C-alpha positions in Angstrom: 20.9 -21.1 -13.5 22.8 -23.0 -10.9 21.7 -22.2 -7.4 24.4 -21.2 -4.9 25.1 -24.0 -2.4 27.2 -23.1 0.7 28.5 -25.0 3.7 27.9 -23.3 7.0 31.5 -23.4 8.1 33.0 -22.1 4.9 34.6 -18.8 4.2 32.1 -18.2 1.4 29.3 -18.7 3.8 30.8 -16.2 6.3 31.1 -13.6 3.5 27.5 -14.2 2.6 26.4 -13.7 6.2 28.5 -10.6 6.5 26.8 -9.2 3.3 23.3 -10.0 4.6 23.9 -8.3 8.0 25.6 -5.3 6.4 22.6 -4.5 4.3 20.9 -3.3 7.5 23.0 -0.2 7.2 22.6 0.4 3.5 18.9 1.2 3.2 19.2 4.9 3.9 21.9 5.9 1.4 22.8 9.5 1.4 21.7 10.0 -2.2 18.2 8.7 -1.4 18.0 10.9 1.7 19.1 14.0 -0.1 16.4 13.5 -2.8 13.7 12.8 -0.3 14.6 15.8 1.8 14.2 18.0 -1.3 10.8 16.4 -2.1 9.5 16.9 1.4 10.6 20.5 1.4 8.8 21.1 -1.9 5.6 19.5 -0.7 5.6 21.6 2.4 6.2 24.8 0.3 4.0 24.1 -2.7 1.4 21.6 -1.5 -0.9 20.2 -4.1 1.1 21.7 -7.0 4.2 19.7 -5.9 2.1 16.5 -5.7 0.9 17.1 -9.2 4.4 17.8 -10.6 6.0 14.8 -8.9 3.2 12.5 -10.1 3.8 13.6 -13.7 7.6 13.2 -13.2 7.8 9.9 -11.4 4.6 8.1 -12.5 4.0 9.6 -16.0 0.4 10.6 -15.1 -1.0 14.1 -15.4 -3.5 15.0 -12.7 -5.5 18.0 -11.9 -6.0 19.1 -8.3 -9.6 17.9 -8.5 -8.4 14.5 -9.7 -6.1 13.9 -6.8 -8.8 12.4 -4.7 -10.7 9.2 -5.8 -14.4 9.8 -5.3 -16.3 7.4 -3.1 -18.6 6.7 -6.1 -15.5 5.5 -8.1 -14.7 3.0 -5.4 -18.2 1.7 -5.4 -18.2 1.5 -9.2 -14.9 -0.4 -9.2 -16.4 -2.9 -6.7 -19.3 -3.5 -9.1 -16.9 -3.9 -12.1 -14.5 -6.5 -10.8 -15.4 -10.2 -11.5 -17.6 -11.9 -8.8 -14.8 -14.3 -8.1 -12.4 -11.4 -7.4 -14.8 -9.8 -5.1 -15.5 -13.0 -3.2 -11.7 -13.6 -2.8 -11.2 -10.1 -1.4 -14.2 -10.4 1.0 -12.9 -13.8 2.2 -9.5 -12.3 2.9 -11.0 -9.2 4.6 -13.1 -11.4 6.9 -10.1 -13.6 7.9 -7.9 -10.6 8.5 -10.5 -8.8 10.6 -11.1 -12.0 12.7 -7.4 -12.4 13.5 -6.8 -8.7 14.3 -9.8 -8.4 16.6 -8.0 -10.9 18.9 -4.9 -8.6 19.1 -6.7 -5.6 20.7 -5.8 -4.3 24.1 -8.4 -2.9 26.4 -8.5 -0.1 29.0 -8.1 -1.2 32.6 -8.0 0.2 36.1 -7.3 -1.1 39.6 -7.0 0.2 43.2 -3.7 -0.6 44.9 -3.1 -1.3 48.6 -2.9 2.4 49.5 -6.3 3.2 47.9 -4.7 4.8 44.8 -6.7 4.2 41.6 -4.4 3.5 38.6 -5.2 2.5 35.1 -4.8 3.0 31.4 -7.1 4.4 28.7 -6.7 2.7 25.4 -8.2 4.7 22.5 -7.9 4.4 18.7 -6.1 7.0 16.7 -8.4 9.4 14.9 -6.8 9.7 11.5 -4.2 7.4 9.9 -2.6 7.2 6.5 -1.9 3.9 4.7 0.6 3.6 1.9 -0.1 1.0 -0.8 2.7 0.5 -3.4 2.2 0.6 -7.1 5.3 -0.7 -8.7 5.0 -3.7 -11.0 1.3 -4.2 -10.5 -1.8 -3.8 -8.3 -1.7 -4.9 -4.7 -5.3 -5.2 -3.3 -3.9 -7.4 -0.5 -1.8 -4.5 0.8 -4.9 -2.4 1.0 -6.7 -5.0 3.1 -3.6 -5.7 5.3 -3.2 -2.0 6.2 -6.8 -0.8 6.3 -8.6 -3.6 8.1 -6.5 -3.6 11.3 -7.1 0.2 11.5 -10.8 -0.3 11.0 -10.9 -3.1 13.7 -9.1 -0.7 16.1 -11.8 1.9 15.6 -9.9 4.5 13.5 -12.5 7.0 12.2 -10.5 8.2 9.2 -8.4 5.9 7.1 -6.6 7.8 4.4 -5.0 5.8 1.5 -2.4 6.9 -0.9 -1.2 4.9 -3.9 0.6 5.9 -7.1 -1.6 6.1 -10.2 -0.8 3.9 -13.2 -0.3 5.0 -16.8 -2.5 2.1 -17.8 -5.5 3.6 -16.0 -7.3 2.9 -12.8 -6.6 -0.3 -10.8 -10.1 -1.6 -10.2 -9.0 -4.3 -7.8 -7.2 -1.8 -5.6 -10.2 0.5 -5.5 -12.5 -2.4 -4.8 -10.3 -3.5 -1.9 -10.3 0.1 -0.6 -14.1 0.0 -0.5 -14.2 -3.4 1.2 -11.4 -2.4 3.6 -13.2 0.7 4.9 -10.9 3.3 3.4 -12.6 6.7 3.9 -10.3 8.8 1.7 -8.2 7.6 -1.3 -5.7 9.8 -3.2 -3.9 9.1 -6.5 -0.5 9.9 -5.3 2.5 7.8 -4.2 6.2 8.0 -3.5 8.0 10.2 -0.9 5.7 13.2 -1.9 2.7 11.2 -0.7 4.3 10.5 2.6 5.1 14.2 3.0 1.5 15.2 2.2 0.2 12.7 4.8 2.5 14.1 7.4 2.3 17.9 6.7 -0.9 18.2 4.8 -1.8 20.2 1.6 -4.9 22.0 0.6 -6.5 18.7 -0.5 -5.0 16.2 1.9 -5.3 16.9 5.6 -2.4 15.6 7.9 -2.7 12.3 9.6 -1.6 11.0 13.0 0.2 7.9 11.8 1.6 6.5 8.5 1.8 2.8 7.8 2.6 0.5 4.9 5.4 -0.8 2.8 7.2 1.0 0.0 10.5 1.5 -1.9 13.6 3.1 -0.4 12.3 6.6 -1.1 9.0 5.9 0.7 10.8 4.4 3.7 13.3 7.3 3.9 10.4 9.8 3.8 8.6 7.9 6.6 11.8 8.0 8.7 12.2 11.8 8.1 8.6 12.7 9.0 8.6 10.7 12.2 7.8 13.0 15.1 5.4 15.0 13.0 3.4 11.8 12.5 4.0 8.4 13.9 5.1 5.5 11.6 4.8 1.8 11.9 8.2 0.4 10.8 10.8 0.6 8.1 9.5 -2.1 5.7 12.1 -3.2 3.1 12.4 -5.9 0.4 10.7 -9.3 1.0 12.7 -12.1 2.6 12.1 -15.8 3.1 14.1 -18.4 4.9 13.2 -22.0 4.8 14.6 -24.5 7.4 14.1 -27.9 5.9 15.2 -31.5 6.6 15.1 -34.6 4.5 11.3 -34.9 4.9 10.7 -31.7 2.9 9.6 -31.8 -0.7 12.2 -30.1 -3.0 9.6 -28.7 -5.4 7.7 -27.1 -2.6 10.8 -25.5 -1.1 11.9 -24.2 -4.5 8.5 -22.7 -5.1 8.5 -21.0 -1.8 12.0 -19.4 -2.4 10.8 -18.2 -5.8 7.5 -16.8 -4.4 9.3 -14.2 -2.3 12.1 -13.5 -4.7 9.7 -12.5 -7.5 8.4 -9.3 -5.8 10.5 -7.2 -8.2 12.8 -4.8 -6.3 15.9 -6.9 -6.9 16.9 -6.7 -3.3 14.7 -9.6 -1.9 16.4 -12.5 -0.2 15.7 -16.2 -0.4 17.6 -18.7 1.7 17.2 -22.4 2.6 19.0 -24.0 5.5 19.2 -27.8 5.7 21.4 -30.5 7.2 20.6 -32.7 4.2 23.1 -32.5 1.3 20.8 -34.6 -0.8 17.9 -32.1 -0.3 20.2 -29.2 -1.1 21.0 -30.7 -4.5 17.3 -31.6 -5.1 16.2 -28.0 -4.3 18.8 -26.6 -6.6 17.5 -28.8 -9.5 13.9 -27.9 -8.7 14.7 -24.2 -8.8 16.3 -24.6 -12.2 13.3 -26.5 -13.5 10.7 -24.1 -12.0 12.5 -21.0 -13.4 12.3 -22.5 -16.9 8.6 -21.7 -17.1 8.3 -18.7 -14.7 7.1 -15.4 -16.2 9.5 -13.4 -14.0 12.4 -15.8 -14.2 15.0 -13.2 -15.1 14.2 -11.0 -12.0 14.1 -14.0 -9.7 17.5 -15.3 -11.0 19.0 -11.9 -10.2 17.7 -12.0 -6.7 19.0 -15.6 -6.2 22.4 -14.6 -7.5 22.6 -11.6 -5.2 20.9 -12.6 -2.0 19.9 -16.2 -2.5 21.6 -19.3 -1.1 21.1 -23.0 -0.1 23.1 -23.6 3.0 24.1 -27.0 4.3 24.2 -26.8 8.1 25.6 -29.2 10.6 22.2 -29.8 12.3 18.9 -28.1 12.9 20.1 -26.3 16.0 22.7 -24.5 13.9 20.0 -23.6 11.4 18.0 -21.9 14.1 21.0 -20.0 15.3 21.6 -18.6 11.8 17.9 -17.8 11.5 17.9 -15.9 14.8 20.9 -13.9 13.7 19.4 -12.8 10.4 15.8 -12.4 11.7 14.0 -13.1 8.4 10.6 -11.6 7.5 9.2 -15.0 6.6 10.5 -18.2 8.3 9.2 -21.5 7.0 9.8 -24.7 9.0 9.5 -27.6 6.6 10.8 -30.2 9.1 9.6 -33.2 11.1 7.8 -32.2 14.3 7.9 -28.6 13.1 5.7 -27.3 15.9 8.2 -28.7 18.5 10.9 -26.5 17.1 8.9 -23.2 17.4 10.4 -22.6 20.9 13.8 -22.1 19.2 12.6 -19.1 17.1 13.8 -15.8 18.6 13.6 -13.5 15.6 11.2 -13.7 12.7 8.4 -11.6 11.3 6.1 -14.6 10.8 6.7 -18.4 11.2 5.0 -20.9 8.9 4.9 -24.3 10.5 5.0 -27.4 8.2 5.1 -27.9 4.5 1.4 -27.1 4.1 1.9 -23.6 5.4 3.8 -21.6 2.7 4.5 -17.9 3.0 2.0 -16.9 0.3 -0.8 -18.2 2.5 0.1 -15.4 5.0 0.6 -12.9 2.2 -3.0 -13.1 1.3 -5.6 -14.4 3.6 -4.4 -16.6 6.5 -5.3 -13.7 8.8 -2.1 -12.4 10.4 -0.6 -9.3 8.7 1.8 -9.5 5.7 3.3 -6.1 6.7 6.3 -7.6 8.6 9.6 -6.5 9.9 12.5 -6.9 7.4 16.2 -6.3 7.2 16.8 -8.1 10.5 14.5 -5.8 12.4 12.5 -8.9 13.5 15.0 -8.9 16.3 13.0 -6.0 17.9 10.0 -5.2 15.7 6.6 -6.9 15.3 4.1 -7.3 12.4 1.6 -4.6 11.7 -1.5 -5.1 13.8 -4.6 -3.5 15.2 -2.5 -2.6 18.3 -0.5 -0.2 16.0 -3.6 2.0 15.7 -4.2 2.4 19.4 -2.7 4.9 21.9 -2.5 4.6 25.6 -3.1 7.2 28.3 -2.1 6.6 32.0 -4.6 7.4 34.7 -3.6 8.2 38.3 -6.0 9.1 41.1 -4.4 9.3 44.5 -6.1 8.8 47.8 -5.2 10.7 51.0 -3.7 7.6 52.5 -1.5 7.1 49.4 -0.3 10.7 49.4 0.6 10.6 53.1 2.4 7.3 52.6 4.3 8.1 49.4 4.9 11.9 49.6 8.1 11.7 51.7 9.7 9.2 49.3 8.6 11.2 46.2 10.2 14.3 47.7 13.3 12.4 48.6 13.7 11.1 45.0 13.0 14.6 43.6 15.8 16.1 45.7 18.2 13.3 44.7 17.7 14.6 41.1 17.9 18.3 42.0 14.3 19.2 41.6 13.3 21.1 44.7 10.1 22.3 43.0 8.9 18.7 42.5 9.6 18.0 46.2 7.7 21.0 47.5 4.7 20.3 45.2 4.4 16.9 46.8 5.1 18.0 50.4 2.4 20.8 50.2 -0.2 18.0 50.0 0.7 16.6 53.4 1.6 20.0 54.9 -1.9 21.3 54.0 -3.5 18.4 55.8 -1.3 19.0 58.9 -2.2 22.7 59.0 -6.0 22.0 58.8 -5.8 19.4 61.5 -3.8 21.8 63.7 
């Protein structure tokens, strides 16, 4: 295939940008919402029976109520069955993920202000969370670790995992990762019906406080619809990569990195390179063509590149960062000279990979930071999944007599400004009572 090469000032480039921005509004299509709404209603009405029926319909797997839950002994057995090299790789990833996320935790605090009022915040872990691990084209033990370990680091007691079963049988790597990651309950159920079960509960699955993890359009729609019954992390869509490169970049490396995120399999991924070098643009296009000739999933990648892939020749690196900040990519790679110096120009990205030795797949598996990242432009306001997502905060206020006497008149004044006489009186009673006692 011939990769699409655009110039930043062209009409074709403007159409491409318009299409990329417009997709932010297309991920909750009415057809998907209508289907998911029916599924949620069925799970609420029929519970486990609905889970079993939908699993047979969508995954082609027949389960009994007893087989919905994966036994702890099965997780341990899977950990023993996988090759030693697989186990070591998973344990290395788990260790690095935990080390990074421990550094992201907030702590409780308190202080006494100038009026003697004690103020503070209690930071506590959620008690019970649900993690969604996709099935799709294969097994994703990395997603298990990226979702479960931050929860464990935060101190969550009950980590409940759901993942669709496979017609080919159990996914030993996924079950082993669940054991390593500290999952306390694992259920063979996926899709929108799994999200509904986590939110509302069934006879077998008790409801959770929060649901996290990536999934297809139906899973994301279900997360959005149950929000309020349970918390959710974010709306995680198809994978995205943007590479900003200059003439110092290696064309083969850039091409490989574009392919790496385009091969996920939904068909809606995006892979974009921005460069001021026309020569590099041509070299990357040729490198893409050569790499795809031997790639197992070449046809799927070609469809992604034709739909949401582009090599864009920009006027300069400053313009490249303007475009990157407008699109807010999930993965942003900086394969440029003095890459670290340009970090200050990044305003919207899920994760930034600095230098040619730091490709996005390093972050996908075991660098340490999470691979559950904001997509679809939501990096403009959203953050990666982290241990902080599994904490809740409670404010603490303990007033002193001096603070009440000093602040009560202003509190009452503000309350009456808003028409709340009861608020004002509740505050004034505190100082009126003191005055009466002293009299």
